C-alpha positions as CSV (number, residue, x, y, z in Angstrom):
1,M,21.0,-10.5,-4.1
2,I,18.4,-7.9,-5.0
3,L,16.4,-8.8,-1.8
4,L,19.4,-8.6,0.4
5,R,20.5,-5.2,-1.0
6,W,17.0,-3.7,-0.6
7,G,16.7,-5.1,2.9
8,V,20.0,-3.6,4.0
9,L,19.1,-0.3,2.3
10,S,15.8,-0.1,4.1
11,L,17.2,-0.8,7.5
12,A,20.2,1.5,6.9
13,T,17.8,4.3,5.9
14,A,15.6,3.9,8.9
15,S,18.6,3.7,11.2
16,L,20.2,6.9,9.8
17,L,17.0,8.8,9.9
18,C,16.3,7.8,13.5
19,A,19.9,8.1,14.8
20,A,19.0,11.2,16.9
21,P,18.1,10.5,20.6
22,A,14.5,9.5,21.1
23,S,12.2,12.2,22.5
24,A,11.1,11.9,26.1
25,E,7.6,12.5,24.9
26,E,5.2,9.5,24.7
27,L,4.9,8.1,21.2
28,R,1.6,7.9,19.5
29,E,-0.3,4.7,18.8
30,L,1.5,2.8,16.1
31,C,0.4,4.2,12.7
32,V,0.7,1.6,9.9
33,D,-0.3,1.9,6.2
34,R,-0.9,-1.9,5.9
35,P,-2.9,-4.1,5.6
36,G,-5.6,-3.1,3.2
37,K,-5.8,-0.7,0.3
38,D,-6.9,2.3,2.3
39,T,-4.4,5.0,3.3
40,P,-4.6,6.2,7.0
41,P,-4.5,9.9,7.7
42,C,-2.2,9.4,10.8
43,I,1.4,10.6,10.7
44,A,4.6,8.8,11.9
45,D,6.2,10.3,15.0
46,V,8.8,13.0,14.4
47,G,12.3,11.5,14.2
48,H,11.0,7.9,13.9
49,A,10.7,5.6,10.9
50,V,8.0,3.0,10.4
51,V,9.3,0.2,8.1
52,E,6.5,-1.9,6.5
53,V,7.3,-5.1,4.6
54,G,4.9,-7.3,2.7
55,A,6.6,-10.6,3.1
56,V,4.7,-12.3,0.3
57,A,1.8,-11.1,-1.9
58,Y,-0.1,-13.4,-4.3
59,S,-2.5,-12.5,-7.1
60,R,-4.4,-14.7,-9.5
61,D,-6.5,-13.6,-12.4
62,K,-8.4,-15.8,-14.9
63,D,-10.1,-14.3,-18.0
64,G,-11.7,-17.1,-20.0
65,A,-8.8,-19.5,-20.8
66,D,-6.1,-16.9,-20.1
67,R,-4.5,-16.9,-16.7
68,T,-2.1,-14.6,-14.8
69,I,-0.5,-15.4,-11.5
70,S,2.0,-13.2,-9.7
71,Y,4.1,-13.3,-6.5
72,S,5.6,-10.2,-4.9
73,I,8.3,-10.6,-2.3
74,A,9.5,-8.1,0.3
75,D,7.5,-5.1,-0.9
76,T,8.9,-2.3,1.4
77,L,7.6,1.0,2.5
78,V,9.6,3.3,4.7
79,R,7.7,6.2,6.4
80,V,9.6,8.9,8.4
81,G,8.0,11.6,10.5
82,V,9.4,15.0,9.5
83,T,7.2,17.3,11.6
84,D,4.3,16.8,14.0
85,R,1.9,16.9,11.0
86,S,3.9,15.6,8.1
87,E,5.9,12.5,6.9
88,V,7.8,11.4,3.8
89,Q,7.7,7.9,2.3
90,L,9.7,5.7,0.0
91,G,8.3,2.5,-1.4
92,F,9.8,-0.2,-3.6
93,A,8.9,-3.7,-4.8
94,P,12.3,-5.5,-5.1
95,Y,11.2,-8.8,-6.6
96,T,8.1,-9.9,-8.5
97,I,7.4,-13.1,-10.4
98,L,4.7,-12.9,-13.1
99,H,3.4,-16.0,-14.9
100,D,1.2,-15.7,-18.0
101,R,-0.7,-18.3,-20.0
102,D,-2.4,-17.6,-23.2
103,G,-5.5,-19.8,-23.3
104,T,-5.8,-19.8,-27.1
105,T,-2.2,-20.6,-28.1
106,G,-1.2,-22.3,-24.9
107,E,1.9,-20.1,-24.8
108,R,3.4,-19.5,-21.3
109,G,5.6,-16.6,-20.2
110,T,7.4,-15.6,-17.0
111,V,8.8,-12.2,-16.0
112,R,11.0,-11.7,-13.0
113,G,12.3,-8.4,-11.6
114,A,11.9,-5.3,-9.5
115,G,9.0,-2.8,-9.6
116,D,8.9,1.0,-9.7
117,L,10.1,3.3,-7.0
118,T,7.5,5.5,-5.3
119,A,8.1,8.6,-3.1
120,A,5.3,10.4,-1.2
121,Y,4.6,13.3,1.1
122,K,1.7,13.3,3.5
123,Y,0.4,16.2,5.5
124,N,-2.3,16.0,8.2
125,F,-4.8,18.9,8.7
126,L,-6.7,17.5,11.7
127,N,-5.5,15.0,14.5
128,P,-2.2,13.7,13.2
129,A,-2.4,10.8,15.7
130,G,-5.3,9.5,13.7
131,D,-7.8,9.5,16.6
132,G,-11.3,10.9,16.4
133,T,-11.8,12.7,13.1
134,S,-8.6,12.9,11.1
135,V,-8.0,14.5,7.7
136,A,-4.8,14.4,5.5
137,A,-3.6,14.8,2.0
138,Q,-0.9,12.7,0.3
139,L,1.0,13.5,-2.9
140,F,3.0,10.7,-4.5
141,V,5.2,10.2,-7.6
142,S,6.4,7.0,-9.1
143,A,9.6,6.6,-11.1
144,P,9.6,4.0,-13.9
145,L,12.5,1.9,-12.6
146,G,10.7,-1.5,-12.8
147,K,11.4,-4.2,-15.3
148,D,9.2,-4.3,-18.5
149,G,6.0,-6.2,-17.8
150,I,6.2,-5.4,-14.0
151,G,6.7,-1.7,-13.8
152,S,4.4,0.9,-15.4
153,G,7.0,2.1,-17.9
154,A,6.1,5.8,-17.2
155,W,6.4,8.5,-14.6
156,E,3.2,8.6,-12.7
157,G,1.7,10.4,-9.7
158,G,-1.4,11.2,-7.8
159,L,-3.3,12.7,-4.8
160,I,-5.0,10.9,-2.0
161,V,-7.2,12.6,0.7
162,P,-7.7,10.1,3.5
163,V,-10.4,10.9,6.1
164,S,-11.1,8.7,9.2
165,F,-13.6,9.0,12.0
166,E,-15.1,7.0,14.8
167,L,-18.5,5.4,14.7
168,P,-20.7,3.8,17.4
169,A,-20.0,0.2,18.6
170,A,-16.3,0.7,18.7
171,L,-16.1,1.0,14.9
172,S,-13.8,3.3,12.9
173,M,-14.2,4.3,9.2
174,T,-11.7,5.5,6.7
175,V,-12.6,7.0,3.3
176,D,-9.9,7.6,0.7
177,P,-10.8,9.5,-2.5
178,E,-7.9,9.4,-4.9
179,V,-7.0,10.7,-8.4
180,D,-4.0,9.3,-10.3
181,W,-2.0,10.5,-13.4
182,R,-1.1,7.3,-15.2
183,G,0.9,6.5,-18.3
184,D,-1.0,5.4,-21.3
185,E,-0.7,1.7,-22.3
186,D,0.8,2.7,-25.7
187,G,3.4,4.9,-24.0
188,R,2.5,8.1,-25.8
189,G,0.9,10.1,-23.0
190,H,-1.0,10.1,-19.7
191,H,-4.6,9.8,-18.5
192,L,-6.5,10.0,-15.3
193,A,-7.7,7.2,-13.0
194,W,-10.2,7.6,-10.2
195,I,-10.0,5.5,-7.0
196,G,-12.1,5.2,-3.9
197,V,-11.8,3.1,-0.7
198,A,-14.2,2.8,2.2
199,S,-13.1,0.6,5.1
200,L,-14.5,-0.3,8.5
201,S,-12.3,-1.4,11.4
202,H,-13.1,-3.0,14.8
203,D,-10.9,-3.7,17.8
204,L,-11.3,-7.5,18.4
205,G,-9.3,-7.5,21.7
206,G,-5.9,-8.9,22.5
207,G,-4.2,-6.5,20.1
208,V,-6.2,-7.8,17.1
209,E,-8.0,-5.5,14.7
210,G,-10.3,-6.7,11.9
211,S,-11.1,-4.6,8.8
212,A,-13.4,-4.9,5.9
213,E,-13.3,-2.6,2.9
214,L,-14.6,-1.9,-0.6
215,W,-12.2,-0.6,-3.2
216,A,-13.0,0.7,-6.7
217,S,-11.0,2.1,-9.6
218,L,-12.0,3.7,-12.9
219,D,-9.0,3.8,-15.3
220,R,-9.6,5.9,-18.4
221,D,-6.7,4.7,-20.6
222,P,-7.4,5.7,-24.3
223,A,-6.5,2.1,-25.3
224,G,-9.4,0.8,-23.2
225,H,-11.2,1.8,-20.0
226,R,-11.0,-0.5,-17.0
227,S,-13.4,-0.7,-14.1
228,E,-12.1,-2.6,-11.1
229,A,-13.5,-3.3,-7.7
230,S,-12.8,-5.6,-4.8
231,A,-14.1,-6.7,-1.4
232,D,-11.2,-7.0,1.1
233,L,-10.8,-8.5,4.5
234,S,-7.8,-8.1,6.8
235,L,-6.5,-8.8,10.3
236,A,-3.7,-7.0,12.1
237,W,-2.1,-8.0,15.4
238,A,0.0,-5.8,17.6
239,P,1.6,-7.8,20.3
240,P,0.7,-6.3,23.7
241,S,4.3,-6.6,24.9
242,T,5.5,-3.9,22.5
243,D,4.1,-0.6,21.0
244,N,6.3,-0.8,17.9
245,L,5.4,-4.0,16.1
246,Q,2.5,-5.3,14.0
247,F,1.8,-8.4,11.9
248,D,-1.0,-8.6,9.3
249,A,-2.8,-10.7,6.7
250,E,-5.4,-9.9,4.1
251,V,-7.5,-11.5,1.3
252,D,-9.0,-9.4,-1.5
253,L,-11.8,-10.8,-3.8
254,G,-12.3,-9.3,-7.2
255,L,-15.8,-8.1,-8.0
256,T,-15.4,-7.2,-11.7
257,R,-14.0,-8.8,-14.8
258,D,-11.1,-6.4,-14.9
259,T,-10.1,-7.1,-11.3
260,P,-7.8,-10.0,-10.2
261,D,-9.9,-12.8,-8.9
262,V,-8.0,-13.3,-5.7
263,E,-5.2,-11.4,-3.9
264,A,-3.6,-12.3,-0.6
265,A,-0.7,-10.9,1.4
266,V,1.0,-11.2,4.8
267,G,3.4,-8.7,6.2
268,V,5.0,-7.0,9.2
269,A,5.6,-3.4,10.3
270,Y,8.1,-2.0,12.9
271,R,8.7,1.4,14.3
272,F,12.3,2.5,14.9
């Protein structure tokens, strides 16, 4: 029921926001925030919505004898172009299943429920279509609406400054410095976390684009600092018969003890 309600809400939101007649101007190349952990600087077309859905995401982490496995279903991001250079976003994870096993006691636990709600505003300073050299800034805030054990339990926010540029040999690169304001694990305050992503993309032909990226995060929670990093590979396919649809898949491999060992996801995006 939760999945159905969120799906209807997402489609209704996109339809209402895009109810105005489409402009006669040619649309930009489809700008999609997935796959991968990087944030593109490009902006959704004015009066159009891009609905991005992670059909299924999987994560597995093993620390000694302890193990955590999670599944996330229908993670949804709705992005709407407000002006030629700006867009607003609304993201929500309607259903997550988290399995824990304590290697010492053998105790097992399962948590099911929704995640937090995230809203964002992105403004592009250079080349909003994302071609050539493109620079943007994105502010976001997350409301603690998720279930205990899945959501963060605190209001959080942050700033991302995505920059992309073209390289020789038909390569493109995106760099995303980010600073987050996160809730402390003990619930008594907030702290900073620093994130960085560097990704390389290449057009493989036939509407397929391959990407490889390195992601790192330094979380300075007073209860214990965490250093995470991953090497990520992804493929995205935009069917040549349409300019508004993309399918994607990715696999992320953890590089530090604090990082999930393996993460994988498949999803789809459509422009209305």
